[in-house]
Structures are given as C-alpha cells and as structure tokens.
N, CA, C and O of each residue as an XYZ file, in Angstrom:
268
protein
N       1.041     -0.916      0.013
C      -0.131      0.092      0.092
C       0.838      1.191     -0.191
O       1.996      1.073      0.209
N       0.488      2.158     -0.791
C       1.367      3.458     -0.759
C       0.358      4.534     -1.011
O      -0.664      4.371     -1.677
N       0.770      5.788     -0.353
C      -0.198      6.907     -0.550
C       0.001      7.695     -1.969
O       1.135      7.853     -2.421
N      -1.032      8.126     -2.574
C      -0.821      8.600     -3.981
C      -0.683     10.120     -3.872
O      -1.694     10.804     -3.718
N       0.604     10.704     -3.950
C       0.978     11.889     -3.808
C       0.717     12.419     -2.500
O       1.129     11.758     -1.547
N       0.035     13.618     -2.258
C      -0.312     14.195     -1.145
C      -1.877     14.052     -0.640
O      -2.327     14.712      0.296
N      -2.578     13.169     -1.340
C      -4.016     12.971     -1.263
C      -4.501     11.874     -0.214
O      -3.708     11.238      0.480
N      -5.427     11.768     -0.184
C      -6.019     10.721      0.801
C      -6.112      9.421      0.118
O      -6.545      8.440      0.723
N      -5.695      9.353     -1.218
C      -6.097      8.010     -2.004
C      -4.779      7.259     -1.889
O      -3.692      7.763     -2.171
N      -4.962      5.984     -1.442
C      -3.850      4.972     -1.425
C      -4.066      3.789     -2.576
O      -5.144      3.274     -2.873
N      -2.802      3.501     -3.129
C      -2.904      2.569     -4.024
C      -2.287      1.099     -3.284
O      -1.305      0.857     -2.583
N      -3.253      0.399     -3.759
C      -3.115     -0.908     -3.221
C      -2.960     -2.188     -4.188
O      -3.625     -2.176     -5.223
N      -2.202     -3.191     -3.944
C      -1.673     -4.118     -5.115
C      -1.340     -5.241     -4.361
O      -0.760     -5.193     -3.276
N      -1.767     -6.420     -5.025
C      -0.978     -7.641     -4.402
C      -0.881     -8.770     -5.733
O      -1.752     -9.165     -6.508
N       0.505     -9.072     -5.626
C       0.569     -9.954     -6.731
C       0.575    -11.414     -6.738
O       1.382    -11.932     -5.965
N      -0.236    -12.276     -7.526
C      -0.264    -13.549     -7.460
C      -0.385    -14.122     -8.708
O      -0.750    -13.480     -9.692
N      -0.015    -15.638     -8.733
C      -0.212    -15.969    -10.071
C      -1.724    -16.429    -10.227
O      -2.059    -16.815    -11.347
N      -2.507    -16.427     -9.383
C      -4.045    -16.658     -9.049
C      -4.598    -15.151     -9.218
O      -4.430    -14.361     -8.289
N      -5.198    -14.784    -10.296
C      -5.736    -13.467    -10.155
C      -7.134    -13.223     -9.020
O      -7.438    -12.199     -8.410
N      -7.752    -14.465     -9.023
C      -8.962    -14.280     -8.255
C      -8.343    -14.010     -6.784
O      -8.726    -13.038     -6.134
N      -7.324    -14.953     -6.263
C      -6.589    -14.614     -5.162
C      -6.323    -13.503     -4.910
O      -6.752    -12.986     -3.878
N      -5.394    -12.708     -5.949
C      -5.077    -11.688     -5.458
C      -6.179    -10.452     -5.449
O      -6.071     -9.405     -4.812
N      -7.136    -10.797     -6.213
C      -8.327     -9.671     -6.033
C      -9.050     -9.921     -4.750
O      -9.508     -8.923     -4.194
N      -9.226    -11.064     -4.196
C      -9.917    -11.573     -3.066
C      -8.804    -10.746     -1.751
O      -9.279     -9.939     -0.952
N      -7.575    -11.071     -1.750
C      -6.642    -10.597     -0.973
C      -6.754     -9.007     -0.929
O      -6.897     -8.450      0.160
N      -6.699     -8.385     -1.938
C      -6.724     -6.791     -2.184
C      -7.707     -6.252     -1.680
O      -7.582     -5.209     -1.038
N      -9.044     -6.924     -1.887
C     -10.364     -6.386     -1.658
C     -10.515     -6.412      0.133
O     -10.942     -5.466      0.795
N      -9.978     -7.941      0.770
C     -10.110     -7.863      2.090
C      -9.385     -6.860      2.855
O      -9.856     -6.225      3.798
N      -8.097     -6.751      2.342
C      -7.140     -5.739      2.937
C      -7.918     -4.387      2.763
O      -8.383     -3.905      3.796
N      -8.126     -3.685      1.524
C      -8.717     -2.689      1.748
C     -10.191     -2.673      2.485
O     -10.389     -1.667      3.165
N     -10.906     -3.326      2.459
C     -12.198     -3.497      3.483
C     -11.445     -3.271      5.147
O     -11.811     -2.428      5.966
N     -10.698     -3.941      5.270
C     -10.296     -4.010      6.700
C      -9.565     -2.515      7.005
O      -9.798     -1.909      8.050
N      -8.665     -2.003      5.980
C      -8.299     -0.611      6.159
C      -9.508      0.469      6.305
O      -9.519      1.306      7.207
N     -10.373      0.373      5.463
C     -11.513      1.304      5.323
C     -12.106      1.287      6.753
O     -12.343      2.303      7.406
N     -12.333     -0.068      7.191
C     -13.072     -0.050      8.363
C     -12.122      0.439      9.679
O     -12.624      1.055     10.619
N     -11.030      0.170      9.637
C     -10.079      0.776     10.816
C     -10.387      2.327     10.764
O     -10.682      2.950     11.784
N     -10.299      2.933      9.474
C     -10.264      4.302      9.389
C     -11.374      4.891      9.686
O     -11.222      5.916     10.352
N     -12.725      4.532      9.360
C     -14.104      4.786      9.749
C     -14.063      4.566     11.550
O     -14.649      5.389     12.253
N     -13.473      3.632     12.046
C     -13.578      3.333     13.396
C     -12.701      4.678     14.170
O     -13.026      5.426     15.092
N     -11.643      4.597     13.452
C     -10.777      5.798     14.197
C     -11.409      7.018     14.203
O     -11.425      7.618     15.278
N     -12.055      7.640     13.024
C     -12.835      8.532     12.824
C     -14.101      8.641     13.947
O     -14.450      9.606     14.627
N     -14.591      7.418     13.880
C     -15.688      7.607     14.769
C     -15.611      7.900     16.438
O     -16.416      8.509     17.143
N     -14.337      7.238     16.804
C     -13.875      7.364     18.102
C     -13.425      8.834     18.482
O     -13.735      9.370     19.546
N     -12.771      9.339     17.637
C     -12.210     10.765     17.707
C     -13.544     11.743     17.707
O     -13.552     12.728     18.445
N     -14.534     11.475     16.960
C     -15.519     12.254     16.833
C     -16.358     12.094     18.381
O     -16.630     13.105     19.029
N     -16.664     10.925     18.793
C     -17.000     10.616     20.180
C     -16.451     11.246     21.423
O     -17.115     11.799     22.300
N     -14.994     11.072     21.379
C     -14.126     11.778     22.138
C     -14.424     13.363     22.305
O     -14.531     13.895     23.410
N     -14.546     14.067     21.045
C     -14.590     15.480     21.030
C     -16.262     15.876     21.262
O     -16.738     16.969     21.568
N     -16.878     14.725     21.028
C     -18.321     14.893     21.551
C     -18.593     14.920     23.255
O     -19.258     15.802     23.797
N     -18.009     13.887     23.917
C     -17.826     13.969     25.120
C     -17.285     15.208     25.687
O     -17.947     15.713     26.593
N     -16.039     15.878     25.268
C     -15.377     16.755     25.961
C     -16.399     17.811     25.680
O     -16.704     18.458     26.682
N     -17.027     18.163     24.530
C     -17.773     19.511     24.108
C     -18.884     19.260     25.124
O     -19.339     20.270     25.662
N     -19.371     18.130     25.460
C     -20.569     18.169     26.414
C     -20.077     18.533     27.682
O     -20.695     19.461     28.203
N     -19.041     18.016     28.392
C     -18.424     18.153     29.352
C     -18.313     19.796     29.738
O     -18.605     20.264     30.838
N     -17.848     20.519     28.633
C     -17.292     21.912     28.294
C     -18.476     22.717     28.812
O     -18.520     23.522     29.742
N     -19.663     22.196     27.769
C     -21.093     23.025     27.813
C     -21.651     22.992     29.380
O     -22.253     23.929     29.903
N     -21.361     21.838     29.971
C     -21.935     21.719     31.298
C     -21.298     22.689     32.366
O     -21.816     23.343     33.271
N     -19.978     22.552     31.939
C     -19.315     23.485     33.131
C     -19.308     24.813     32.927
O     -19.017     25.612     33.818
N     -19.687     25.208     31.515
C     -19.797     26.875     31.043
C     -21.578     27.188     31.668
O     -21.882     28.310     32.073
N     -22.450     26.198     31.656
C     -23.698     26.421     32.239
C     -23.613     26.783     33.512
O     -24.144     27.798     33.962
N     -22.877     25.896     34.229
C     -22.644     25.834     35.719
C     -22.181     27.305     36.163
O     -22.763     27.994     37.000
N     -21.030     27.656     35.450
C     -20.514     29.135     35.519
C     -21.244     30.103     35.401
O     -21.244     31.065     36.168
N     -22.121     29.931     34.197
C     -22.850     31.206     34.150
C     -23.971     31.269     35.174
O     -24.526     32.337     35.433
N     -24.305     30.112     35.760
C     -25.488     30.129     36.626
C     -25.330     30.448     37.942
O     -26.249     30.638     38.740
N     -23.664     30.531     38.260
C     -23.431     31.297     39.592
C     -23.178     32.776     39.385
O     -23.121     33.551     40.341
N     -23.048     33.105     38.308
C     -22.878     34.612     37.919
C     -23.965     35.336     38.328
O     -23.887     36.301     39.088
N     -25.183     34.818     37.754
C     -26.451     35.395     37.949
C     -26.883     35.831     39.210
O     -28.001     36.331     39.341
C-alpha cells in the first residue's frame, strides 16, 4: 500500500499467479483498512463530543453562579 501524492488516496496491489486470489486479498485488505479508518474517525468524534458536552455543562454551571 502506498499513498498517492499528498492525497487521501492509497494505491493497493497484491501480486499472485492466481488473479482471483490477488483480487480477494486486495479487497479484504482494503475493507479492513477502510473499517479501521472509519472506526478511528468515529472514536475521535465520540471523544470530541464527550469533551464538548462536559465543557458546555461547565460553562452552564459557571453562568448560573454569576447570575
């Protein structure tokens, strides 16, 4: 696997004497990579959401104590 220039595109290849095997392995690797990337993005979004919710709660408490 190699990144294409500075993009988010990756080139993936697998060489085998059996073209069907090569396609199957390449497809499985691509699916695993995409799943991993989606899970990482989901986890980061979830952490940010929790942090923002905690920050909002803190700001509400501070604003309530000022009134």
